[in-house]
C-alpha positions as a Markdown table, in Angstrom:
| # | Residue | x | y | z |
|---|---|---|---|---|
| 1 | Met | 21.8 | 70.0 | -18.6 |
| 2 | Gly | 20.8 | 71.3 | -15.1 |
| 3 | Val | 20.5 | 74.3 | -12.9 |
| 4 | Met | 21.5 | 75.0 | -9.3 |
| 5 | Ile | 20.1 | 77.8 | -7.2 |
| 6 | Ile | 21.7 | 79.1 | -3.8 |
| 7 | Leu | 20.1 | 81.4 | -1.3 |
| 8 | Ile | 21.8 | 83.4 | 1.4 |
| 9 | Arg | 20.0 | 85.1 | 4.3 |
| 10 | Asn | 20.9 | 86.3 | 7.8 |
| 11 | Met | 18.7 | 84.0 | 9.9 |
| 12 | Pro | 19.8 | 81.8 | 12.8 |
| 13 | Asn | 18.7 | 78.2 | 12.2 |
| 14 | Thr | 18.9 | 74.9 | 14.0 |
| 15 | Thr | 18.3 | 72.7 | 11.0 |
| 16 | Ser | 21.0 | 70.1 | 10.7 |
| 17 | Asp | 23.5 | 70.3 | 8.0 |
| 18 | Tyr | 23.5 | 67.7 | 5.1 |
| 19 | Phe | 24.0 | 67.3 | 1.4 |
| 20 | Arg | 22.8 | 64.4 | -0.8 |
| 21 | Tyr | 23.4 | 63.5 | -4.4 |
| 22 | Phe | 20.8 | 61.6 | -6.4 |
| 23 | Leu | 21.3 | 59.4 | -9.4 |
| 24 | Pro | 20.0 | 60.8 | -12.7 |
| 25 | Ala | 17.6 | 58.3 | -14.3 |
| 26 | Pro | 15.6 | 57.7 | -17.5 |
| 27 | Glu | 12.5 | 58.8 | -15.7 |
| 28 | Gln | 13.6 | 62.4 | -15.9 |
| 29 | Gln | 12.8 | 62.4 | -19.6 |
| 30 | Met | 9.2 | 61.5 | -18.8 |
| 31 | Trp | 8.9 | 64.0 | -15.9 |
| 32 | Gly | 11.0 | 66.7 | -17.6 |
| 33 | Leu | 12.9 | 67.4 | -14.4 |
| 34 | Cys | 15.2 | 65.6 | -12.1 |
| 35 | Met | 16.6 | 66.8 | -8.8 |
| 36 | Thr | 20.2 | 65.5 | -8.7 |
| 37 | Ala | 21.4 | 67.1 | -5.4 |
| 38 | Ala | 20.4 | 69.2 | -2.4 |
| 39 | Gly | 22.0 | 70.6 | 0.7 |
| 40 | Tyr | 21.9 | 72.8 | 3.7 |
| 41 | Ile | 25.3 | 73.8 | 5.0 |
| 42 | Arg | 26.4 | 76.2 | 7.8 |
| 43 | Val | 30.0 | 77.4 | 7.2 |
| 44 | Pro | 31.4 | 79.0 | 10.4 |
| 45 | Pro | 34.0 | 81.8 | 10.3 |
| 46 | Gly | 37.4 | 80.5 | 9.4 |
| 47 | Ala | 36.2 | 77.2 | 8.1 |
| 48 | Ser | 37.7 | 75.6 | 5.0 |
| 49 | Tyr | 35.3 | 75.8 | 1.9 |
| 50 | Pro | 33.8 | 74.0 | 0.2 |
| 51 | His | 33.4 | 70.7 | 2.1 |
| 52 | Ser | 35.9 | 68.1 | 1.0 |
| 53 | Gln | 33.4 | 65.3 | 0.8 |
| 54 | His | 31.6 | 66.6 | -2.2 |
| 55 | Pro | 32.0 | 64.5 | -5.4 |
| 56 | Ala | 35.1 | 65.2 | -7.5 |
| 57 | Asp | 32.9 | 66.7 | -10.3 |
| 58 | His | 31.4 | 69.2 | -7.9 |
| 59 | His | 34.4 | 70.1 | -5.8 |
| 60 | Phe | 36.3 | 73.3 | -6.6 |
| 61 | Thr | 38.7 | 75.9 | -5.1 |
| 62 | Trp | 38.4 | 79.6 | -5.2 |
| 63 | Glu | 41.6 | 79.8 | -7.3 |
| 64 | Arg | 40.3 | 77.5 | -10.1 |
| 65 | Gly | 36.5 | 77.9 | -9.9 |
| 66 | Arg | 34.3 | 75.3 | -11.5 |
| 67 | Val | 32.0 | 74.5 | -14.4 |
| 68 | Leu | 28.9 | 72.2 | -13.8 |
| 69 | Glu | 26.7 | 70.3 | -16.3 |
| 70 | Ala | 23.7 | 70.8 | -14.0 |
| 71 | Leu | 21.9 | 73.9 | -12.9 |
| 72 | Gln | 22.0 | 74.9 | -9.2 |
| 73 | Ile | 20.0 | 77.5 | -7.2 |
| 74 | Val | 21.6 | 78.7 | -4.0 |
| 75 | Leu | 20.1 | 80.7 | -1.2 |
| 76 | Ile | 22.3 | 82.4 | 1.4 |
| 77 | Glu | 20.3 | 82.5 | 4.6 |
| 78 | Ser | 22.9 | 84.3 | 6.8 |
| 79 | Gly | 26.4 | 85.7 | 6.6 |
| 80 | Cys | 28.0 | 87.1 | 3.4 |
| 81 | Gly | 30.6 | 86.3 | 0.8 |
| 82 | Met | 31.6 | 86.7 | -2.8 |
| 83 | Phe | 30.3 | 85.3 | -6.2 |
| 84 | Glu | 31.8 | 85.6 | -9.6 |
| 85 | Thr | 31.1 | 84.2 | -13.1 |
| 86 | Asp | 32.7 | 84.4 | -16.5 |
| 87 | Lys | 30.1 | 87.1 | -17.4 |
| 88 | Gly | 30.9 | 89.4 | -14.5 |
| 89 | Gly | 33.4 | 90.4 | -11.9 |
| 90 | Pro | 33.3 | 89.5 | -8.2 |
| 91 | Arg | 30.1 | 90.6 | -6.5 |
| 92 | Lys | 29.4 | 90.7 | -2.8 |
| 93 | Ile | 26.6 | 88.4 | -1.7 |
| 94 | Glu | 24.6 | 89.2 | 1.4 |
| 95 | Ala | 21.9 | 87.5 | 3.5 |
| 96 | Gly | 18.6 | 87.2 | 1.7 |
| 97 | Thr | 20.2 | 86.8 | -1.7 |
| 98 | Ala | 20.0 | 83.9 | -4.1 |
| 99 | Phe | 22.1 | 83.1 | -7.1 |
| 100 | Val | 22.0 | 80.6 | -9.9 |
| 101 | Leu | 24.9 | 78.5 | -11.3 |
| 102 | Leu | 24.3 | 78.0 | -15.0 |
| 103 | Pro | 25.3 | 74.8 | -16.8 |
| 104 | Gly | 28.5 | 75.1 | -18.8 |
| 105 | Arg | 29.4 | 78.4 | -17.3 |
| 106 | Trp | 32.5 | 79.0 | -15.2 |
| 107 | His | 31.8 | 80.4 | -11.7 |
| 108 | Arg | 33.2 | 80.5 | -8.1 |
| 109 | Tyr | 31.8 | 81.6 | -4.7 |
| 110 | Arg | 32.8 | 81.5 | -1.1 |
| 111 | Pro | 31.7 | 82.9 | 2.3 |
| 112 | Asp | 33.6 | 85.7 | 3.9 |
| 113 | Pro | 36.2 | 83.9 | 6.1 |
| 114 | Ala | 35.6 | 86.4 | 8.9 |
| 115 | Val | 31.8 | 85.9 | 8.9 |
| 116 | Gly | 30.9 | 82.6 | 7.3 |
| 117 | Trp | 27.4 | 81.9 | 5.9 |
| 118 | Val | 24.5 | 79.5 | 5.7 |
| 119 | Glu | 23.7 | 78.1 | 2.3 |
| 120 | Ser | 20.6 | 76.2 | 1.1 |
| 121 | Trp | 20.6 | 74.7 | -2.4 |
| 122 | Ile | 19.4 | 72.3 | -5.0 |
| 123 | Glu | 20.6 | 71.0 | -8.3 |
| 124 | Leu | 18.4 | 70.2 | -11.3 |
| 125 | Gln | 18.7 | 68.4 | -14.6 |
| 126 | Gly | 16.3 | 67.4 | -17.4 |
| 127 | Pro | 14.8 | 68.6 | -20.7 |
| 128 | Leu | 12.6 | 71.3 | -19.0 |
| 129 | Met | 15.8 | 73.1 | -18.0 |
| 130 | Arg | 16.8 | 73.7 | -21.7 |
| 131 | Gly | 13.4 | 75.4 | -22.3 |
| 132 | Trp | 13.7 | 77.6 | -19.2 |
| 133 | Leu | 17.2 | 78.6 | -20.2 |
| 134 | Arg | 16.0 | 79.5 | -23.7 |
| 135 | His | 13.2 | 81.7 | -22.4 |
| 136 | Gly | 15.4 | 83.5 | -20.0 |
| 137 | Val | 14.0 | 82.2 | -16.7 |
| 138 | Phe | 17.7 | 81.7 | -15.8 |
| 139 | Ala | 20.0 | 84.2 | -17.5 |
| 140 | Ala | 23.7 | 85.2 | -16.9 |
| 141 | Gly | 22.6 | 88.9 | -16.6 |
| 142 | Ser | 20.4 | 88.2 | -13.6 |
| 143 | Ala | 22.3 | 85.4 | -11.9 |
| 144 | Val | 22.0 | 87.2 | -8.6 |
| 145 | Arg | 18.6 | 88.2 | -7.1 |
| 146 | Ser | 17.3 | 89.6 | -3.9 |
| 147 | Gly | 13.9 | 89.3 | -2.3 |
| 148 | Ala | 14.1 | 85.5 | -1.7 |
| 149 | Val | 12.1 | 85.5 | 1.6 |
| 150 | Leu | 9.3 | 87.5 | 0.1 |
| 151 | Ala | 9.1 | 85.3 | -3.0 |
| 152 | Gly | 8.9 | 82.2 | -0.9 |
| 153 | Leu | 12.2 | 80.7 | -2.0 |
| 154 | Asp | 13.2 | 79.8 | 1.5 |
| 155 | His | 9.9 | 77.9 | 2.2 |
| 156 | Ala | 10.2 | 76.0 | -1.1 |
| 157 | Leu | 13.7 | 74.9 | -0.3 |
| 158 | Glu | 12.7 | 73.9 | 3.3 |
| 159 | Glu | 10.0 | 71.6 | 1.9 |
| 160 | Ile | 12.7 | 69.9 | -0.3 |
| 161 | His | 15.2 | 69.5 | 2.6 |
| 162 | Ala | 12.5 | 67.9 | 4.8 |
| 163 | Leu | 12.2 | 65.1 | 2.3 |
| 164 | Ala | 15.7 | 64.9 | 0.7 |
| 165 | Arg | 17.4 | 63.8 | 4.0 |
| 166 | Thr | 15.5 | 60.5 | 4.0 |
| 167 | Arg | 15.0 | 59.7 | 0.4 |
| 168 | Ala | 16.6 | 56.8 | -1.6 |
| 169 | Pro | 19.5 | 57.8 | -3.9 |
| 170 | Gly | 17.5 | 57.2 | -7.1 |
| 171 | Phe | 15.0 | 59.3 | -9.1 |
| 172 | Asp | 12.3 | 60.7 | -6.8 |
| 173 | Pro | 9.2 | 62.2 | -8.6 |
| 174 | Glu | 8.0 | 64.0 | -5.4 |
| 175 | Leu | 11.3 | 65.8 | -5.0 |
| 176 | Ser | 11.2 | 66.8 | -8.7 |
| 177 | Ala | 7.7 | 68.1 | -8.3 |
| 178 | Arg | 8.6 | 70.2 | -5.4 |
| 179 | Ala | 11.5 | 71.7 | -7.3 |
| 180 | Tyr | 8.9 | 73.4 | -9.5 |
| 181 | Ala | 8.1 | 75.6 | -6.5 |
| 182 | Val | 11.8 | 76.6 | -6.2 |
| 183 | Val | 11.9 | 77.6 | -9.9 |
| 184 | Ala | 8.6 | 79.5 | -9.6 |
| 185 | Ala | 10.0 | 81.4 | -6.5 |
| 186 | Trp | 13.1 | 82.2 | -8.4 |
| 187 | Ala | 11.0 | 83.6 | -11.3 |
| 188 | Arg | 9.1 | 85.9 | -8.8 |
| 189 | Met | 12.3 | 87.4 | -7.6 |
| 190 | Asp | 13.3 | 90.7 | -9.2 |
| 191 | Gly | 16.7 | 90.4 | -10.8 |
| 192 | Arg | 17.0 | 94.0 | -12.1 |
| 193 | Ile | 19.6 | 96.2 | -10.5 |
| 194 | Ser | 18.4 | 99.7 | -9.8 |
| 195 | Ile | 19.6 | 102.6 | -7.6 |
| 196 | Pro | 17.2 | 102.8 | -4.6 |
| 197 | Ser | 15.7 | 106.0 | -3.4 |
| 198 | Arg | 16.5 | 107.2 | 0.1 |
| 199 | Leu | 13.2 | 105.7 | 1.3 |
| 200 | Gln | 13.8 | 102.4 | -0.6 |
| 201 | Ala | 17.2 | 102.2 | 0.9 |
| 202 | Ala | 15.7 | 102.7 | 4.4 |
| 203 | Met | 13.2 | 99.9 | 3.7 |
| 204 | Leu | 15.9 | 97.5 | 2.6 |
| 205 | Lys | 17.9 | 98.3 | 5.8 |
| 206 | Ala | 14.8 | 97.8 | 7.9 |
| 207 | Glu | 14.1 | 94.4 | 6.2 |
| 208 | Arg | 17.6 | 93.3 | 6.8 |
| 209 | Tyr | 17.6 | 94.4 | 10.4 |
| 210 | Leu | 14.4 | 92.6 | 11.1 |
| 211 | Val | 15.7 | 89.4 | 9.4 |
| 212 | Glu | 18.9 | 89.5 | 11.5 |
| 213 | His | 17.1 | 90.3 | 14.8 |
| 214 | Gln | 13.8 | 88.4 | 14.3 |
| 215 | Ser | 14.1 | 86.3 | 17.5 |
| 216 | Glu | 14.8 | 89.3 | 19.6 |
| 217 | Pro | 12.4 | 92.0 | 21.0 |
| 218 | Val | 11.9 | 94.6 | 18.2 |
| 219 | Asn | 10.9 | 98.2 | 18.8 |
| 220 | Ile | 9.5 | 99.3 | 15.4 |
| 221 | Glu | 9.2 | 103.0 | 16.4 |
| 222 | Lys | 12.8 | 103.1 | 17.5 |
| 223 | Leu | 13.9 | 101.4 | 14.3 |
| 224 | Ala | 12.0 | 104.0 | 12.2 |
| 225 | Gln | 13.7 | 106.7 | 14.2 |
| 226 | Thr | 17.1 | 105.2 | 13.7 |
| 227 | Leu | 16.5 | 105.1 | 9.9 |
| 228 | Gly | 15.3 | 108.8 | 9.9 |
| 229 | Val | 11.7 | 108.0 | 8.8 |
| 230 | Ala | 8.5 | 109.1 | 10.5 |
| 231 | Tyr | 6.8 | 106.1 | 12.1 |
| 232 | Ser | 3.5 | 106.4 | 10.3 |
| 233 | His | 5.3 | 106.9 | 7.0 |
| 234 | Phe | 7.6 | 104.0 | 7.8 |
| 235 | Arg | 4.7 | 101.5 | 8.4 |
| 236 | Arg | 3.0 | 102.5 | 5.1 |
| 237 | Ala | 6.3 | 102.3 | 3.1 |
| 238 | Phe | 7.3 | 98.9 | 4.7 |
| 239 | Arg | 4.0 | 97.4 | 3.8 |
| 240 | His | 4.3 | 98.6 | 0.3 |
| 241 | His | 7.9 | 97.2 | 0.1 |
| 242 | Thr | 7.3 | 93.8 | 1.6 |
| 243 | Gly | 3.5 | 93.2 | 1.6 |
| 244 | Tyr | 3.5 | 93.0 | 5.4 |
| 245 | Ala | 3.3 | 95.4 | 8.3 |
| 246 | Pro | 6.6 | 95.4 | 10.2 |
| 247 | Trp | 5.4 | 93.2 | 13.0 |
| 248 | Gln | 3.6 | 90.9 | 10.6 |
| 249 | Tyr | 6.9 | 90.5 | 8.7 |
| 250 | Val | 8.7 | 89.5 | 11.9 |
| 251 | Leu | 6.0 | 87.0 | 12.7 |
| 252 | His | 6.2 | 85.6 | 9.2 |
| 253 | Leu | 10.0 | 85.1 | 9.6 |
| 254 | Arg | 9.5 | 83.4 | 13.0 |
| 255 | Leu | 6.8 | 81.0 | 11.9 |
| 256 | Ala | 8.8 | 80.1 | 8.8 |
| 257 | Arg | 11.7 | 79.1 | 11.1 |
| 258 | Ala | 9.3 | 77.3 | 13.4 |
| 259 | Arg | 8.2 | 75.0 | 10.5 |
| 260 | Arg | 11.8 | 74.1 | 9.8 |
| 261 | Gln | 12.5 | 73.3 | 13.5 |
| 262 | Leu | 9.3 | 71.3 | 13.8 |
| 263 | Ala | 10.2 | 69.3 | 10.8 |
| 264 | Ala | 14.0 | 68.8 | 11.5 |
| 265 | Ser | 14.1 | 68.5 | 15.3 |
| 266 | Asp | 12.4 | 66.9 | 18.4 |
| 267 | Ala | 12.4 | 70.2 | 20.3 |
| 268 | Thr | 9.3 | 70.9 | 22.4 |
| 269 | Leu | 6.9 | 73.7 | 21.6 |
| 270 | Glu | 8.2 | 75.6 | 24.6 |
| 271 | Glu | 11.8 | 75.3 | 23.4 |
| 272 | Ile | 10.9 | 76.4 | 19.9 |
| 273 | Ala | 9.0 | 79.3 | 21.3 |
| 274 | Ala | 11.8 | 80.5 | 23.4 |
| 275 | Arg | 14.3 | 80.2 | 20.5 |
| 276 | Leu | 12.1 | 82.3 | 18.2 |
| 277 | Gly | 11.1 | 85.1 | 20.5 |
| 278 | Phe | 7.5 | 84.0 | 21.4 |
| 279 | Ser | 6.5 | 84.9 | 25.0 |
| 280 | Ser | 5.3 | 81.3 | 25.6 |
| 281 | Gly | 4.4 | 78.0 | 23.9 |
| 282 | Phe | 0.8 | 79.0 | 24.0 |
| 283 | His | 1.5 | 82.2 | 22.2 |
| 284 | Phe | 3.5 | 80.3 | 19.6 |
| 285 | Ser | 0.8 | 77.7 | 19.1 |
| 286 | Thr | -1.9 | 80.4 | 18.7 |
| 287 | Ala | 0.1 | 82.3 | 16.1 |
| 288 | Phe | 1.0 | 79.1 | 14.2 |
| 289 | Lys | -2.7 | 78.0 | 14.0 |
| 290 | Gln | -3.8 | 81.4 | 12.8 |
| 291 | Ala | -1.2 | 81.3 | 10.0 |
| 292 | Phe | -1.4 | 77.7 | 8.9 |
| 293 | Gly | -4.8 | 76.5 | 10.1 |
| 294 | Val | -3.6 | 73.7 | 12.4 |
| 295 | Pro | -1.7 | 73.7 | 15.7 |
| 296 | Pro | 2.1 | 73.1 | 15.5 |
| 297 | Asp | 2.0 | 69.8 | 17.3 |
| 298 | Arg | -0.6 | 68.4 | 14.8 |
| 299 | Trp | 1.3 | 69.8 | 11.9 |
| 300 | Arg | 4.4 | 68.0 | 13.1 |
| 301 | Arg | 2.5 | 64.7 | 13.5 |
| 302 | Gln | 1.1 | 65.1 | 10.0 |
| 303 | Leu | 4.6 | 65.6 | 8.6 |
| 304 | Gln | 6.0 | 62.6 | 10.5 |
| 305 | Thr | 3.3 | 60.3 | 9.0 |
| 306 | Arg | 4.8 | 61.0 | 5.5 |
| 307 | Lys | 8.3 | 59.9 | 6.6 |
| 308 | Pro | 9.4 | 56.3 | 5.7 |
| 309 | Thr | 9.6 | 53.9 | 8.7 |
| 310 | Arg | 12.9 | 52.2 | 9.5 |
């Protein structure tokens, strides 16, 4: 029995598309958890969905839907679409949202054909999943959750994708260990549905705007004015809502994307800086070192030493 989690968020990304399926193995009984699939897919507007090369037991159509034996967690990084299960009607999914596909439960989902989306996901199996399901870590009533970026779900999935692309098809304990971070991030996300106050609604709009325009010059005062909130009040409310000051939040998003691009491409520091809205490679390097303790070029070299040689 397994779990699959998917996250959706409006963030441009240059990470290459892929999906991999790994063979379940007896070792999962000892480790308690086995990652059996992972993927990062960009679906442009108008494209057919899902990809026809998925295995037959994972392929589905919107008309028929699907039931999986495993559990999946899906994050939508950008775009929007629809998600539906046997426990609820169709629900709109927007960027920054994650949803879980429970084993043995009918579901279906798809991007908006006019918009498309970017999805990041993993699939899990193993005896630990049964305990998590019994204790409500994954429940049909909270199958869709927001706050993925703040909870660190995006970063946890990025760490897996950096490894999964090059791993052998059998059981991999390192991938399984990293899957714990994805489950922990899901647990940190608030699945309760509540009607936001006017100020809370403004903060949600501000967060979404900053996610969608993170690589562009951002005028925080103008944003507050557009949302009808005094600038000083806006800054306090935004920090309370996200844990970051507005500009710190933008910097956090840019640096998270920088880590993905450093791991998945050969782009120079100047190229990455230009893509992400930094004024120069020097500015990017300084911000990266302040955040992570090492310069970006050294961080990339350290990551490359972990990859298998061919």
